[in-house]
C-alpha positions in Angstrom: -22.0 -37.9 -25.8 -22.6 -41.0 -23.7 -20.7 -39.5 -20.8 -22.6 -36.2 -21.0 -25.9 -38.1 -20.8 -24.6 -40.1 -17.9 -23.7 -37.0 -16.0 -27.1 -35.5 -16.6 -28.8 -38.7 -15.3 -26.6 -38.8 -12.2 -27.4 -35.1 -11.4 -31.2 -35.8 -11.9 -31.1 -38.9 -9.7 -29.1 -37.1 -7.0 -31.5 -34.2 -6.9 -34.5 -36.5 -6.7 -33.1 -38.6 -3.9 -31.8 -35.7 -1.7 -33.1 -32.2 -2.4 -30.4 -30.6 -0.3 -27.4 -32.6 -1.5 -26.1 -33.5 -4.9 -23.0 -35.4 -5.7 -20.9 -36.3 -8.8 -18.5 -39.2 -8.3 -15.8 -40.1 -10.9 -14.8 -43.7 -10.3 -13.0 -44.5 -13.6 -9.4 -44.2 -14.3 -10.2 -42.4 -17.5 -12.6 -39.4 -17.2 -13.8 -37.1 -19.8 -15.2 -33.9 -18.2 -15.4 -31.5 -21.2 -11.8 -31.9 -22.1 -10.3 -32.6 -25.6 -8.7 -35.1 -25.6 -9.9 -36.7 -22.3 -7.3 -36.8 -19.5 -6.3 -40.2 -18.5 -4.9 -41.9 -15.4 -6.9 -39.7 -13.0 -7.5 -41.1 -9.6 -11.2 -41.1 -8.4 -12.4 -37.7 -7.4 -15.7 -36.2 -6.3 -17.6 -32.9 -6.5 -20.3 -32.2 -3.9 -22.8 -29.4 -3.4 -24.7 -28.5 -0.2 -27.5 -26.0 -0.1 -28.7 -24.2 3.1 -25.5 -25.5 4.7 -25.6 -24.6 8.4 -23.5 -27.2 10.1 -19.8 -26.2 9.6 -20.5 -23.2 7.4 -19.7 -19.7 8.6 -23.5 -18.7 8.4 -26.8 -20.6 8.4 -27.8 -19.7 4.8 -25.5 -20.4 1.9 -24.1 -23.0 -0.5 -20.9 -25.0 -0.3 -19.0 -26.5 -3.2 -16.6 -29.2 -2.2 -14.0 -30.7 -4.5 -11.9 -33.8 -3.5 -8.9 -34.8 -5.5 -7.7 -38.3 -4.8 -4.2 -37.8 -6.1 -3.6 -34.9 -3.8 -5.7 -36.2 -0.9 -6.9 -32.7 -0.5 -10.5 -31.5 0.0 -11.3 -27.9 -0.8 -14.5 -26.0 -0.1 -15.9 -22.8 -1.5 -18.7 -21.2 0.5 -21.2 -18.9 -1.3 -23.1 -16.9 1.3 -26.8 -16.3 1.2 -28.8 -13.1 1.7 -27.5 -12.7 5.2 -23.8 -12.9 4.2 -23.1 -12.5 0.5 -19.5 -13.5 0.9 -17.3 -16.1 -0.9 -15.0 -18.0 1.5 -12.5 -20.8 1.1 -11.0 -23.5 3.3 -9.2 -26.8 2.9 -8.4 -30.0 4.7 -6.7 -33.4 4.1 -9.2 -36.0 3.0 -10.7 -37.9 5.9 -9.6 -35.4 8.6 -12.1 -33.4 10.6 -9.7 -30.4 11.1 -10.2 -27.7 8.5 -8.2 -24.6 7.9 -9.9 -21.3 8.9 -12.4 -19.8 6.4 -10.6 -17.2 4.3 -12.8 -14.4 2.9 -12.1 -14.0 -0.8 -14.9 -11.6 -1.8 -17.5 -9.5 0.0 -20.0 -8.8 -2.7 -22.2 -6.5 -0.6 -19.6 -3.9 0.4 -15.9 -4.4 -0.3 -13.5 -6.8 -2.0 -11.7 -8.1 1.1 -9.5 -10.9 2.0 -8.8 -12.5 5.4 -5.4 -13.8 4.2 -2.4 -12.1 2.6 -2.8 -10.2 -0.6 -0.2 -10.8 -3.3 -0.2 -9.4 -6.8 2.2 -11.0 -9.1 2.9 -11.0 -12.8 4.8 -9.0 -15.5 3.8 -5.5 -16.2 2.1 -2.7 -14.3 -0.8 -2.9 -11.9 -3.4 -0.2 -11.5 -5.9 1.0 -8.9 -8.2 3.4 -10.7 -9.9 5.9 -8.4 -10.2 6.2 -4.7 -7.5 6.1 -2.0 -5.4 3.3 -0.6 -4.9 2.8 3.2 -2.3 0.7 4.9 -3.0 0.4 8.6 -6.0 2.7 8.3 -9.5 2.2 7.1 -10.0 6.0 6.4 -7.2 7.0 3.9 -7.3 10.8 3.2 -4.8 10.7 0.4 -4.1 8.5 -2.6 -1.8 6.5 -0.3 -2.2 6.8 3.5 0.1 4.7 5.7 -0.4 4.5 9.5 3.1 3.4 10.3 6.7 3.4 9.1 7.8 3.2 5.5 11.2 1.8 4.5 12.4 2.3 0.9 15.7 2.5 -1.0 14.6 5.7 -2.8 11.7 8.1 -2.9 11.4 10.5 -5.8 9.1 13.5 -5.3 8.2 15.5 -8.4 8.2 19.2 -7.8 8.4 22.6 -9.6 9.6 26.1 -8.9 12.9 25.0 -7.5 14.2 27.9 -5.4 17.3 28.8 -7.4 15.7 32.2 -7.9 17.3 33.1 -4.6 20.5 33.6 -6.6 19.0 36.2 -9.0 20.3 39.7 -8.7 16.8 41.2 -8.0 16.1 38.8 -5.1 15.6 40.6 -1.8 17.1 38.5 1.0 16.1 39.1 4.6 18.9 40.6 6.6 20.2 39.0 9.8 18.8 41.8 11.9 15.3 41.3 10.5 15.7 37.5 10.7 16.6 37.8 14.4 13.6 39.9 15.1 11.2 37.4 13.3 12.6 34.5 15.2 12.2 36.2 18.6 8.5 36.9 17.8 7.5 33.6 16.1 10.0 31.0 17.3 10.5 29.6 13.8 12.0 30.6 10.5 10.0 32.7 8.0 7.8 30.6 5.6 8.5 27.5 7.7 5.5 25.8 9.5 5.5 26.1 13.3 5.9 23.0 15.5 2.1 23.0 16.2 1.2 23.2 12.5 3.6 20.4 11.6 2.2 18.2 14.3 -1.4 18.9 13.4 -1.1 18.8 9.6 2.1 17.0 8.8 4.6 18.2 6.2 4.7 17.8 2.4 8.1 16.4 1.5 8.3 18.2 -1.8 7.4 21.6 -0.4 9.5 21.1 2.7 12.6 20.2 0.7 12.1 23.4 -1.4 11.8 25.5 1.8 14.8 23.9 3.4 16.9 24.4 0.2 15.7 28.0 0.0 16.8 28.7 3.6 20.2 27.0 2.9 20.7 29.2 -0.2 19.7 32.3 1.7 22.1 31.4 4.5 24.8 30.8 2.0 24.3 34.3 0.5 24.4 35.8 4.0 27.6 34.0 4.8 29.2 35.2 1.6 28.1 38.7 2.3 29.4 38.5 5.9 32.7 37.0 4.6 33.1 40.0 2.3 32.5 42.4 5.2 35.0 40.5 7.3 37.6 40.8 4.5 37.1 44.5 4.3 37.3 44.8 8.1 40.6 42.8 8.0 42.0 45.2 5.4 41.0 48.2 7.4 42.5 46.7 10.6 45.7 45.8 8.8 45.9 49.4 7.4 45.4 50.9 10.8 48.0 48.6 12.4 50.6 49.8 9.8 49.7 53.4 10.4 50.0 52.9 14.1 53.4 51.2 13.8 54.5 54.1 11.6 53.5 56.6 14.3 55.4 54.6 16.9 58.6 54.7 14.8 58.4 58.6 14.5 58.4 58.8 18.3 
């Protein structure tokens, strides 16, 4: 209770003496700052607050909260922007040095939640982004995940339906090689497949493209099987004709 009253008195005195700067200094080895039980053996530390901070701040209007920990010899500052900025930024420096780290944007309360540093999400369990799209390397994502660059992964699983095994059904009408040749000459690509211009302009859907490629492989397999049967019949006919020809030669 005594410490709480002392803190209030210090704050009131600080605000009376300097309207634009208030300071709380902890100079005792044992400090009770709303902790139960009070922590002991804490080296002297300080908390400072600047209003309308223009010298050293990223903008003219704003407030800086500075915390100095004696044990770590580290000074940290949080900058709360004013009406012209509305961002929360962070920087740090070793105590007594004039060189600060660059301001890192932690929050843009006017428009977006943004960070000038690296974004790392850690912890156990799943993480969710509800609604909207995610862009990597692009500020205008058109899909749930848009990546302007290369992706490396150990495995990608694409869920799909209507797998083209219907090609092997007895009632499936397969395009003959003659019709296929005619189509290729006219269109310069396989039936149902996108042209080069369409693929370059719109990209390709992995799930749909895999189905189309498999369908073409299955159709080609059926055509090869059919062609192999025709070749076998031709071989039988040729062998039969050779035997008949040899028999005729013997009669002569």
